[in-house]
C-alpha positions, 0 to 999 in steps of 0.5 A: 852207737857211739861217736868215735871222733869229733872235729870242730872248726870255729864252732863257738870257742873251739877254733880247731879241734880233733878229739878221739872218743869211744864207747863207755863214759867220757867226762869233760872237766873244767871251769864254767864258761870254758867250752865244755858245753860247746862240745856236747852242743856240737854233737847234739847239733849233728843229731838234731840240726838244732841247738839246745841253747839258741834258736838260730845257728849264727851264735854257734859260729865263732866270733870273727869267723864266717863259718863253722864246721862240725864233723864226726865219725859215728859207729852204728852196729859196727858200721862207720859213717862220717857226717859233717855240717858247715854252718854258713853265716847268711847262707844255707848250711851244707852237709856231707856224708862220707865226704859226699855233698848232700842236697839238704842237711836234714839228710844226715838225720838218723845217722847219729841218735843222741839224748841230751840232758841239760839244765835248760831242760827245766823249761820242758816243764816250766816253759812255753808250749813251744819247748815241749813241741820241740822236744817231741819233734826232735825225738820224732825225727830222730826215730823217723828221719823222714818226718823232718821233711813233713815238718819242713813242708808244714812250716812252709805252708804255714808261713804262706797261709799266715801271710795271706791271713795277715793281708786279708786282715789288713784289708778288712781293717782298712774296710777294703773289699777287693784288691790284695785282701780279696785275692788272699781270701780267694786262695785260702781254700787251696792253702787250707788243703795243703796245711791240713794234709801236711798237718795231719801227718805230723799230728798222727806221728806226734800222737803215736809218739806220745802213746809209745813214750808215756809208759817210759816216762811214767817208769822213769819218774816212779824210779826217780821219785817213788814217793811222788804222784803218778806222772802222765803225759797227754797230747793236747790238740787244737783240733780237739773240738772237731775230733771223735771223743776217743781221741781224748783218751790218752790210752788210745792206740793209734789206728791206721786211718788216723791221718784221714780222720785228722785231715778231715777234722783239720779242714772242718776246724779251719772252716769254723775258725776262718773268720776269727783267723782273718780278724786276727791275721794269724793261723789258730789251728794246727800242730803249731798251736798244740802242747804236751800236757804234763801231769802229776796226779790230777794236776798239771806240773806247770804251776803246781809242781815243786822245784824237785818235782819239776827236775824229776819230770824233766829228767824223766822226759829225757830218760823216757826218750832214751829208753824209747830209742833203745826199744827201737834197737839202737843205743843212743849216745847219752849226754849229760851237761853239768847236771849231776851238781844240780841233782840230789843223791837220789836223782843222781844215783838214778841218772848214774844207773842209766848212764852206766848202762849206755854204750856211750855217755858224754858228761861235763862237770865243773869239778871231778867230784860232781861225777858219781864214782860208779861211772868209770870214765876217761877224763879230759880237761877243758880250759879256755885262754884269751885269743891273741888274734885281733880279728877274733873276739873272746877266748879259745878252748883247748883240751887235754887228756887227764887219764894219762899224764903224758897223753894229750888229745890232738888240739890245734890252735892256741895252747899255752 
C-alpha cells in the first residue's frame, strides 16, 4: 500500500498543494514550524479521521478559511482508489471515494492504513488512559473498519445515558422524587441494555486486539532495548469484578461467546453501580473507563520507567501496530514525524531497519543529517513564507524537490 499523490487546500499552513509520492522512502526536510508535520497529519487524517495533535477538526482549517480539503490517490494491491474529505467549520464533514459522495466520512476507513510515530507518542506511556484507548481504537478501526460504527453507536448511547444520570442526580440533590428525575430513572433500564449491547462488542474487539498485539509489542521492545525488562500489555476493564476469573489472564485467547459474557457482566455491573452513578451523575462502567496497562517486568511503565524506557515503549507500540497490520496482509504506510533526532543510536537503527523494509515510509526532519543514511530517500524541501493575503493569518508553506536541482513539485500559492 502506498500514497501515490496528495492534495491539500487550506489545510493548516498549506493553501494549495499537489505533490506526487510513491513507494520507497520520502523525506520532507525543513525548519520546525514550516509545515512538515502538517503533511503527515493530513495523510494520517485520511487513515483515521482524527489528528494526532488536536482533538477537534477546527484547528486543521487554515486561518481565515471556511473549510479545508484533504485528498489522496491510494494504491493497495495494485488497485487505485481516490479518497478525499472536506472539513467544514461548524458543519458535518463530507467525504468522497472516486469522486462519488459518501453518506458518512467513516466509510473511507480502511482504504488507507498507516502507522504514525511522532514525539506526541510519549503520552501513550506517560499520559492519561484516554490516550491509550484512542491508540487501541484507531488500530482497531484500521483493521476492522466496521468497528467505527460500533464506537459511534456506543458514544451516542453513552451521551444519552450520561445526560439522564445528570438529570437524576440533580433531582436527587434538590430532594425531588418526581418530575424530570423520576422520568430519567424510568428510562435508565432501556439505555442500560443499549449501552451493554454496544459496549460488549467494543470490549470483545479490544480484548482480542490486545491479545494479538502483545507478542508484536514484546518483540519490538526486546529488539530496541534487549538489556531491559520484559514488556507486557494487558487490557484493564471496568467490568473486571463481574467477569469470570479467566478474563484476567493476559494470555487467554478470545472465545466465540465473549460478547454474550461481556454483555451479561456489563448489565450486572451497571445494576451494582446504579446508585453511585446517580449520586455522581456520571457513567462509571464501560469501555470509556478502561485502560491499556503497560508493564516492564512487574512494574507499570507510568511512574517507574525511565525516559529512555518510555521512548522505547512508545516506539514499540507503534512498531507492534505496524507488524500486526503487516501480518493481516497489508503493508501500511509508515510515517515518522521528526523522531530520529529524539532517538539514540540503538533506537534510531532499530527504527531505520523497520522503515527500510516498508513499502512506503514518509519522514520529516529538520536537517538531512537526522535521517539515517541506510534510508535511500527522495527528498523534498519545505519552507513557509508570510501570507500576503490580508484575510488570512499566518504563513503559507511551499515544497520543492531536492532530489533534482531542476525539478519542482507542483505547488500552488505563494512561492517567492
